[in-house]
N, C-alpha and C positions, 0 to 999 in steps of 0.2 A: 576271355577278356574282351571288353568293349573297346572298339577302336573308333574314335571320333574323327570324322573326315575333316580334311584341311579347310574345306569351304565353310564349316561352322566356325572355325577359329577366325577366318578372314571376315566373316559377317560380324562376329562379335567385336573384332578389332575395328571394323568400320563404324559400328555403333558407338564404341567408346571414343573414337576419334571425332565423330560428329558431335557427341555431347561436349567434349573438350573445346571444339571449335565454336560451338554455339555459346559456351560459357565465356570464351575469350572475347567474342564479338558483342555480347550483351551485358556482361557484368562490369561494374565500375570499381569494385574493391580489389586492391592490389593482391591481397592474400588469395582471394578466389581466382584471380587471374593466374597466379602462379600454380595453383592446384589444377587449373584447366590445362595449362601448358604441360604439367606433369602427366595428366591423363592422355594427352596427345602423344607424348613421348612413349608412354607405356603401351599405347595401342600399336605404335610402330614396332616396339620390342616384341609384342605378341605376334605380329605379322612375320617378323624376321625369324622368330623361333619356330612358328608353324611351317614356314617354307623351308627352313633349314632341316626340320624333321622330315618333311616330305621328300626332299631331295637327298637325304643322308649326307649332308654337308655341314661341317662345323663352322664355316665362315660366317654365317648369320649369327650364330651363338657368340662368336668372338666379337662381332660388331655390337651385339647387345651389351656386352661388358663395357665397351667404349662409350656407348650412349648412356649407360647408367652412371659412369664417371662424370660425363659432361652434365648430366641432370643433377647430380649431387653438387657440383660446383655452381650450377645455375641457381639452385635453391639456396646455397650459402650466400652467394652474392645478392640475390634477389631479396632474401629476408633481411640482410644487413641494410640494404637500401630502404626497404619498407620500414624497418625499425627506426632508422635515422630520420626518415621523413615523418613518421608518426610522432616522434618526439618533438620535431620542429613545428608541425602543423596540427597535431592532435587528430589526424584523420588518416585513413588508408584509401580514401577515394582518389582514383586516378585523375579525375578532372581538377582536383584541388592541388595537384603537384605543381609548384612553381619553383621549387628549389633546383630542379634539373633542367629548367629551360634556359635558353641563351640569355 
């Protein structure tokens, strides 16, 4: 059986997090922004699972379930805000959002 070293998982997680961070910093669409935040959360989950497996400890895996629940709530609220804004402004561009400003 082939055993993949933990460093490979951590490198992959770092690449996924970097892609998500670049997407958050460069994109203007709210939907792509939410997808990039999800990429970042999933890269953290991958790190927690890899380190939990390396140390034979289930605490990281339990924390992953908590992060997944928070991510699901974030997606539900974020998509509701995006849909409400797109119905009002006919765009998902972050720069055109005036509804949520003071």
